[in-house]
C-alpha positions as CSV (number, residue, x, y, z in Angstrom):
1,X,20.6,-17.0,-48.1
2,X,20.6,-13.4,-46.7
3,X,17.1,-13.0,-48.2
4,X,15.9,-15.8,-46.1
5,X,16.9,-14.0,-42.9
6,X,15.9,-10.5,-43.8
7,X,12.1,-10.8,-43.0
8,X,13.0,-12.0,-39.5
9,X,15.3,-9.0,-39.0
10,X,12.6,-6.6,-40.3
11,X,10.1,-7.9,-37.7
12,X,12.3,-7.2,-34.8
13,X,11.4,-3.7,-33.8
14,X,13.0,-1.3,-31.4
15,X,11.1,-1.5,-28.1
16,X,8.8,1.5,-27.7
17,X,9.3,4.1,-25.0
18,X,7.6,3.7,-21.7
19,X,4.2,5.5,-21.7
20,X,4.2,8.7,-19.7
21,X,1.1,7.6,-17.7
22,X,3.0,4.5,-16.6
23,X,6.0,6.5,-15.6
24,X,3.9,8.9,-13.5
25,X,2.0,6.1,-11.9
26,X,5.2,4.3,-11.0
27,X,6.8,7.4,-9.5
28,X,3.7,8.0,-7.4
29,X,3.6,4.4,-6.3
30,X,7.4,4.4,-5.5
31,X,6.8,7.4,-3.3
32,X,3.9,5.7,-1.4
33,X,5.7,2.3,-1.1
34,X,8.9,4.1,-0.2
35,X,7.3,5.8,2.7
36,X,5.7,2.5,3.7
37,X,9.1,0.8,3.7
38,X,10.6,3.7,5.6
39,X,7.9,3.3,8.2
40,X,8.7,-0.4,8.5
41,X,12.4,0.4,9.0
42,X,11.7,3.2,11.6
43,X,9.3,0.9,13.5
44,X,12.0,-1.9,13.4
45,X,14.7,0.5,14.6
46,X,12.4,2.0,17.4
47,X,11.3,-1.4,18.6
48,X,8.1,-2.4,20.3
49,X,6.6,0.4,22.4
50,X,6.3,-0.1,26.1
51,X,3.0,-0.5,27.9
52,X,3.4,3.1,29.3
53,X,3.9,4.5,25.8
54,X,0.9,2.5,24.4
55,X,-1.3,3.8,27.2
56,X,-0.1,7.4,26.8
57,X,-0.8,7.4,23.0
58,X,-4.2,5.7,23.7
59,X,-5.2,8.4,26.3
60,X,-4.1,11.2,24.1
61,X,-6.2,10.0,21.2
62,X,-9.2,9.4,23.5
63,X,-8.8,12.9,24.8
64,X,-8.9,14.3,21.2
65,X,-12.1,12.2,20.6
66,X,-13.6,13.6,23.8
67,X,-12.8,17.1,22.7
68,X,-14.5,16.5,19.3
69,X,-17.5,15.0,21.0
70,X,-17.8,18.1,23.2
71,X,-17.9,20.2,20.0
72,X,-20.6,17.9,18.6
73,X,-18.3,16.4,16.0
74,X,-19.4,12.9,16.8
75,X,-18.4,11.3,13.5
76,X,-14.8,12.3,14.0
77,X,-14.9,11.4,17.7
78,X,-16.1,7.9,16.8
79,X,-13.4,7.4,14.2
80,X,-10.7,8.6,16.7
81,X,-12.0,6.2,19.4
82,X,-11.9,3.4,16.9
83,X,-8.4,4.4,15.8
84,X,-7.2,4.5,19.4
85,X,-8.5,1.0,20.0
86,X,-7.0,-0.3,16.7
87,X,-3.6,1.4,17.3
88,X,-3.4,0.0,20.8
89,X,-4.2,-3.5,19.6
90,X,-1.6,-3.1,16.8
91,X,1.1,-2.0,19.2
92,X,0.4,-5.0,21.5
93,X,0.8,-7.3,18.4
94,X,3.8,-5.3,17.1
95,X,5.8,-8.1,15.4
96,X,2.8,-9.6,13.5
97,X,1.8,-6.1,12.2
98,X,5.4,-5.3,11.3
99,X,5.7,-8.6,9.4
100,X,2.5,-8.1,7.4
101,X,3.5,-4.5,6.6
102,X,7.0,-5.5,5.4
103,X,5.5,-8.2,3.2
104,X,2.9,-5.8,1.8
105,X,5.4,-3.0,1.1
106,X,8.0,-5.5,-0.4
107,X,5.4,-6.9,-2.7
108,X,4.3,-3.4,-3.8
109,X,7.9,-2.3,-4.4
110,X,8.6,-5.5,-6.5
111,X,5.4,-5.0,-8.5
112,X,6.0,-1.4,-9.3
113,X,9.7,-2.0,-10.2
114,X,8.7,-4.8,-12.6
115,X,6.0,-2.7,-14.3
116,X,8.5,0.1,-14.6
117,X,10.7,-2.3,-16.4
118,X,7.9,-3.5,-18.6
119,X,7.0,-6.8,-17.0
120,X,3.4,-7.9,-16.7
121,X,4.2,-10.0,-13.7
122,X,4.6,-6.7,-11.9
123,X,0.9,-5.8,-12.5
124,X,-0.1,-9.1,-10.8
125,X,2.2,-8.4,-7.9
126,X,0.7,-4.9,-7.6
127,X,-2.8,-6.4,-7.4
128,X,-1.6,-8.7,-4.6
129,X,0.0,-5.6,-2.9
130,X,-3.4,-3.8,-3.0
131,X,-5.3,-6.8,-1.7
132,X,-2.7,-7.0,1.2
133,X,-2.9,-3.3,1.9
134,X,-6.7,-3.5,2.1
135,X,-7.2,-6.8,3.7
136,X,-3.9,-7.3,5.6
137,X,-5.3,-5.6,8.7
138,X,-8.1,-8.1,8.9
139,X,-5.4,-10.9,9.2
140,X,-4.4,-9.5,12.6
141,X,-6.9,-7.0,13.9
142,X,-10.5,-7.9,14.8
143,X,-12.8,-6.4,12.1
144,X,-14.9,-4.4,14.6
145,X,-11.8,-2.3,15.3
146,X,-11.1,-1.3,11.7
147,X,-12.8,1.9,10.6
148,X,-14.8,1.1,7.5
149,X,-14.2,4.5,6.0
150,X,-10.4,3.7,5.8
151,X,-11.2,0.4,4.1
152,X,-13.6,2.0,1.6
153,X,-11.1,4.8,0.8
154,X,-8.3,2.3,0.4
155,X,-10.4,0.2,-1.9
156,X,-11.4,3.2,-4.1
157,X,-7.8,4.4,-4.4
158,X,-6.5,0.9,-5.0
159,X,-9.1,0.3,-7.7
160,X,-8.2,3.6,-9.5
161,X,-4.5,2.8,-9.6
162,X,-5.1,-0.8,-10.7
163,X,-7.3,0.5,-13.5
164,X,-4.8,3.1,-14.6
165,X,-2.0,0.6,-14.5
166,X,-4.1,-1.8,-16.6
167,X,-4.3,0.8,-19.4
168,X,-0.6,0.2,-19.8
169,X,-0.6,-3.6,-20.1
170,X,-0.2,-3.5,-23.8
171,X,3.3,-1.9,-23.3
172,X,4.3,-4.5,-20.8
173,X,5.3,-7.4,-22.9
174,X,7.7,-9.5,-20.9
């Protein structure tokens, strides 16, 4: 009877160690998501900025844009002007932006934690996190206010990380 159960016991292997690439990617992702969650907490603790604070920040950024335009750095000036408009809009829609950021960062943290523990579901959550981080702004902010260079850079970086995580899917078995 013991011979009957021995092949089953032999097939059970000790789980392999987590790949080094996965560990490095998870650490980098934990850092990024951790700073995002910290930003959400700091924003929550600081509360919605007043109209005077919003105007002061807007004017400061527009002054920097003007200085860059005076130095013939028009590309940077245009980005700063767009960022000033977008930031002002975000601050006027403080609670909506905070909610989207909290959901995005929470999804990212859960996804990375699950992948770190070897669960494939984490990879799918991480893809959702990346889609939210790229497209979440479009849920609240009018598209003409969002600098395309930031969207393109975010898409490239997200794509690279999703690809690198996908190389470790064989290890994720749960």
